C-alpha positions in Angstrom: 10.7 -19.0 5.5 11.4 -22.6 6.5 11.8 -22.7 10.2 9.9 -21.0 13.0 10.7 -22.0 16.6 7.8 -20.2 18.3 4.6 -18.5 17.3 2.8 -16.0 19.6 -0.6 -14.5 18.8 -1.2 -11.7 21.3 -4.7 -10.5 21.9 -4.0 -7.0 23.2 -1.2 -4.4 23.7 0.0 -5.9 27.0 0.5 -9.3 25.5 2.2 -7.9 22.4 4.7 -6.0 24.6 5.3 -9.1 26.7 5.9 -11.2 23.6 8.8 -9.0 22.6 10.1 -8.2 26.1 10.2 -11.8 27.2 11.9 -13.3 24.1 15.2 -13.0 22.3 16.3 -13.6 18.7 14.9 -12.8 15.2 11.3 -11.8 14.9 8.9 -11.8 11.9 5.7 -9.9 12.3 2.8 -11.2 10.2 -0.8 -10.3 9.9 -3.2 -11.8 7.3 -0.2 -12.7 5.1 -1.5 -10.9 2.0 1.9 -9.2 1.5 4.1 -12.0 2.7 5.8 -12.2 -0.7 6.5 -8.5 -0.9 9.9 -6.8 -0.4 12.9 -8.9 0.5 12.5 -12.5 1.4 12.5 -12.6 5.3 15.2 -14.5 7.1 14.1 -17.5 9.2 12.8 -16.1 12.5 13.0 -17.6 15.9 9.6 -16.0 16.8 6.6 -15.4 14.5 4.5 -12.7 16.0 1.0 -13.2 14.6 -1.1 -10.0 14.8 -4.4 -11.4 13.8 -5.5 -11.6 17.4 -5.1 -7.8 17.8 -8.6 -7.0 16.4 -11.5 -4.8 17.2 -12.5 -1.1 17.5 -11.3 0.6 20.6 -13.1 3.9 20.1 -15.1 5.4 17.3 -16.0 9.1 17.4 -18.4 9.7 14.5 -18.6 13.4 15.1 -14.8 13.8 15.0 -14.5 11.4 12.0 -11.9 9.3 13.8 -11.6 5.6 14.8 -9.1 3.9 17.1 -8.6 0.3 16.2 -6.2 -2.6 16.9 -3.8 -3.1 14.0 -4.7 -6.7 13.3 -8.2 -5.8 12.2 -8.9 -6.5 8.5 -9.7 -3.2 6.9 -12.7 -4.6 5.1 -14.2 -5.7 8.5 -13.5 -2.2 9.9 -15.2 -0.5 6.9 -18.2 -2.8 7.2 -18.7 -1.6 10.7 -18.1 2.1 9.9 -20.5 1.9 7.0 -23.3 1.7 9.5 -22.5 5.2 10.4 -22.0 6.4 6.8 -18.2 6.5 7.2 -15.1 4.7 5.9 -11.4 4.5 5.9 -10.9 5.8 2.3 -8.2 3.3 1.2 -9.0 1.0 -1.7 -5.8 -1.0 -2.0 -6.3 -4.3 -3.9 -5.4 -6.4 -0.9 -8.3 -5.0 1.2 -10.6 -7.5 -0.5 -8.3 -10.3 0.5 -8.4 -9.4 4.2 -5.4 -7.2 4.6 -5.1 -5.8 8.1 -4.8 -2.1 9.1 -1.3 -2.7 10.4 -0.2 -4.6 7.3 -1.4 -1.9 5.0 0.6 0.7 6.9 3.7 -1.5 7.1 3.7 -2.0 3.3 2.8 1.6 2.4 0.1 0.1 0.2 -2.5 2.3 -1.5 -5.1 2.2 -4.3 -6.7 4.4 -6.9 -8.4 6.5 -4.2 -5.0 7.8 -3.1 -5.6 10.6 -5.6 -8.3 12.1 -3.5 -7.6 10.8 0.0 -3.9 9.9 0.2 -2.3 6.8 1.5 -2.3 5.3 5.0 0.5 7.8 5.8 -2.1 10.6 5.3 -4.9 8.8 7.1 -3.0 7.7 10.3 -3.2 10.4 12.9 -1.9 8.4 15.9 -0.4 5.0 16.7 0.8 2.8 19.5 3.8 0.7 18.6 5.9 -1.9 20.4 9.7 -1.7 19.9 11.9 -4.8 19.7 12.7 -4.8 23.4 9.0 -4.6 24.4 8.9 -0.8 25.0 5.5 0.7 24.2 5.5 4.0 22.5 2.7 6.3 21.4 2.6 9.0 18.7 -0.3 11.4 18.2 -1.8 11.5 21.7 -0.8 10.8 25.2 2.9 10.0 25.3 3.7 6.7 27.0 7.4 7.1 26.1 8.9 9.8 23.9 11.3 8.1 21.5 13.8 10.8 20.6 11.1 13.0 19.0 10.4 10.5 16.1 7.0 10.6 14.4 6.6 6.9 14.8 3.4 6.7 12.7 5.3 8.1 9.7 8.4 6.0 10.3 6.6 2.6 10.4 4.8 3.4 7.2 6.5 1.3 4.6 9.0 -0.2 7.0 7.8 -3.7 6.5 7.8 -4.6 10.2 11.5 -3.8 10.6 11.2 -0.9 13.1 8.4 -1.9 15.5 5.2 -3.8 15.9 2.1 -1.7 15.0 -0.4 -2.5 17.8 -3.1 0.2 17.7 -3.9 2.9 15.2 -6.0 6.1 15.1 -7.4 6.8 11.6 -9.0 9.8 10.0 -12.4 8.9 8.4 -14.3 10.2 5.4 -18.0 10.1 4.6 -19.2 7.3 2.3 -20.0 8.9 -1.1 -23.7 9.1 -1.9 -22.9 7.9 -5.4 -20.1 7.3 -7.8 -19.6 7.1 -11.6 -16.8 5.7 -13.8 -16.0 7.1 -17.2 -13.8 5.0 -19.5 -11.7 6.1 -22.5 -10.0 3.5 -24.6 -6.5 4.8 -25.4 -2.8 4.0 -25.5 -0.8 4.9 -22.4 1.0 7.9 -23.8 -2.4 9.4 -24.9 -3.8 8.7 -21.5 -1.3 11.0 -19.9 -2.5 14.0 -22.0 -6.2 13.1 -21.3 -5.5 12.8 -17.6 -3.8 16.2 -17.6 -7.0 17.7 -19.1 -9.2 16.1 -16.4 -6.9 17.3 -13.6 -7.0 20.9 -15.1 -10.8 20.8 -15.0 -13.1 21.4 -12.0 -14.5 17.9 -12.1 -12.3 16.7 -9.2 -11.9 13.0 -9.9 -11.6 10.6 -7.0 -9.4 8.2 -9.1 -7.6 8.4 -12.4 -5.9 5.2 -13.6 -4.9 3.6 -16.9 -5.3 -0.1 -17.1 -6.1 -2.7 -19.7 -5.9 -0.2 -22.6 -8.1 2.4 -21.2 -8.2 5.4 -18.9 -10.6 5.0 -16.0 -11.8 8.1 -14.2 -14.0 7.8 -11.1 -16.2 10.6 -9.7 -17.8 10.6 -6.3 -20.3 12.9 -4.7 -24.0 13.8 -4.3 -26.3 11.8 -6.5 -28.1 15.0 -7.7 -25.0 16.5 -9.3 -23.2 13.3 -10.3 -24.9 12.7 -13.6 -24.1 16.2 -14.8 -20.5 15.9 -13.8 -20.2 12.5 -15.5 -21.6 14.0 -18.7 -19.2 16.8 -18.6 -16.3 14.4 -18.1 -17.4 12.3 -21.1 -17.5 15.5 -23.2 -14.1 16.6 -22.0 -12.5 13.2 -22.8 -14.0 13.3 -26.3 -14.7 10.6 -28.9 -14.7 7.0 -27.5 -15.3 8.1 -23.9 -18.4 6.7 -22.2 -19.9 6.2 -18.8 -19.9 2.6 -17.5 -23.0 1.2 -15.8 -22.5 0.1 -12.2 -21.7 -3.6 -13.1 -19.2 -2.6 -15.8 -17.6 -0.1 -13.5 -17.2 -2.7 -10.7 -15.7 -5.1 -13.2 -13.2 -2.5 -14.5 -11.9 -1.6 -11.1 -11.8 -5.3 -10.1 -9.6 -5.9 -13.2 -7.4 -3.1 -12.1 -7.0 -4.7 -8.7 -6.3 -8.1 -10.2 -3.6 -6.7 -12.4 -1.9 -5.1 -9.4 -2.1 -8.0 -7.1 -2.5 -11.3 -8.9 0.3 -12.0 -11.4 0.3 -15.2 -13.5 2.4 -18.1 -12.4 6.2 -17.6 -12.8 5.6 -13.8 -12.9 6.1 -10.9 -10.5 4.7 -7.4 -10.0 7.0 -4.4 -9.7 5.6 -1.3 -8.0 6.9 1.8 -9.5 6.8 5.4 -8.2 7.9 8.3 -10.5 7.0 11.8 -11.4 3.6 11.6 -13.1 4.8 13.1 -16.3 7.5 10.5 -16.6 5.4 7.5 -15.5 3.8 6.6 -18.9 7.1 6.5 -20.8 8.8 4.5 -18.0 6.1 1.9 -17.8 6.0 1.6 -21.6 9.7 0.9 -21.5 9.3 -1.8 -18.8 6.3 -3.4 -20.6 8.5 -3.9 -23.8 10.5 -6.6 -21.9 9.7 -10.0 -23.5 7.2 -11.8 -21.3 6.0 -8.6 -19.6 2.3 -8.3 -18.9 -0.3 -6.1 -17.3 0.4 -2.4 -16.5 -1.5 0.0 -14.3 -0.6 3.7 -14.1 -1.8 6.3 -11.6 -1.5 9.2 -13.9 -1.9 11.8 -11.1 -0.4 9.9 -8.1 2.7 8.7 -10.0 2.3 5.1 -8.8 2.1 2.3 -11.3 2.7 -1.4 -11.5 4.1 -3.7 -14.2 4.0 -7.5 -14.4 7.4 -9.0 -15.3 8.8 -12.4 -15.8 10.2 -13.8 -12.6 13.8 -13.6 -13.8 16.4 -12.0 -11.5 18.2 -10.3 -14.5 15.0 -8.9 -15.9 13.8 -7.6 -12.5 17.2 -6.1 -11.7 17.3 -4.3 -15.1 13.8 -2.9 -14.4 14.9 -1.6 -11.1 17.9 0.1 -12.8 15.7 1.7 -15.4 13.4 3.1 -12.7 16.3 4.5 -10.8 17.7 6.2 -13.8 14.4 7.9 -14.4 14.5 9.3 -10.9 11.9 6.9 -9.5 11.6 4.2 -6.9 10.7 0.5 -7.3 9.9 -2.4 -5.0 8.9 -6.0 -5.5 5.3 -6.7 -4.5 5.1 -10.4 -5.3 7.4 -13.3 -6.0 6.7 -16.9 -7.0 6.8 -19.4 -4.2 9.6 -21.4 -5.9 12.4 -20.5 -8.3 15.3 -18.0 -8.2 15.2 -15.3 -5.7 14.4 -11.9 -7.1 16.0 -8.5 -6.2 13.4 -6.7 -4.1 14.7 -3.2 -4.4 16.6 -1.0 -6.8 19.9 0.8 -6.1 20.2 2.0 -2.5 18.8 5.5 -1.9 21.2 8.3 -1.0 19.6 8.5 2.4 20.5 4.9 3.2 22.8 6.0 6.1 19.9 7.9 7.7 17.6 5.0 7.3 20.1 2.7 8.9 20.7 5.1 11.7 17.0 5.2 12.5 16.8 1.4 12.3 19.7 1.0 14.7 18.2 3.5 17.1 14.9 1.7 17.4 16.1 -1.9 16.9 19.8 -1.9 17.8 19.9 -5.7 17.9 18.3 -6.1 14.5 15.6 -8.4 15.7 12.7 -7.3 13.5 12.1 -8.3 9.9 15.6 -9.4 8.9 16.0 -9.7 5.1 13.1 -7.3 4.2 15.5 -4.6 3.0 18.2 -6.9 1.6 20.6 -6.2 -0.1 20.5 -2.6 1.2 21.8 -3.8 4.4 22.5 -7.1 6.2 21.1 -7.7 9.7 
């Protein structure tokens, strides 16, 4: 992005709606900027709509385990407030520690290891207020301000990268903070991790996260302190020789290393996010990791979501997209170097592209929002 004619930082829903209703031309919606280099490179906008002024809790109902919050609120800030009530938004995406906002996490469909137990933001959002490109305010999951052709807007904007609407306010489902957690580590190769993970999932141990990273399978358990030691011991026994429970400091370091692998590639490298059938994911990631210059790999062996660090070479990234597509998976760029050749953000267009385009044209007929994010699938 090289040229922005106007920047507006609304402080509430009314100002956000006015910002879109009273302007014309291309718009880029940006929150904390922690995913600014994800997906397709955005076209130069005439208006940068900064959501970081849309902050604060609007309503918290501890008994109902819900919270209504403005979408520009950093999730880490929201969770710090909810922790006083023993509650949380159970999303542990790597970007949360960097200040990622609630709206930004929804717009990018980001998730973390805890998605195994709690799902992604798509599962945690139970209502939303959005502003369409013409300034129309629409609500889903509650009192209807304007019914937009029956669309479930909260689901549509998940993963839309700001191309359908501005997310202004969100109602989220909460979960209790766990009384305790334990992480068991098993050093193993990625193919062996798949079999080990299957054994864990077939047991009654109910892991909260199950990821392979840095040459080892990491299994996190959560629950009451009284039963956790026994569950962790059973998990170590199930995983067999080499498995061991990490102390709290080592566990924190292991999960921090996972987050760094996902979100902080070396210079002149990029991270590709891969989604595939869990049984196919280890082999697919191993194939991608064999590329010369490839680096860190993470594999959600139950969620089917993984990442691989690749050289920032357009040909290499395009071939990786093709390989994922051939395996029946999906892939998306989740970082790119600031300089150098542009990288293909997406793999081959999905079969439902015409439907996606039709929804886009219905909600943003003038193509104002997020131009370039889904290039080359379509041109705004």
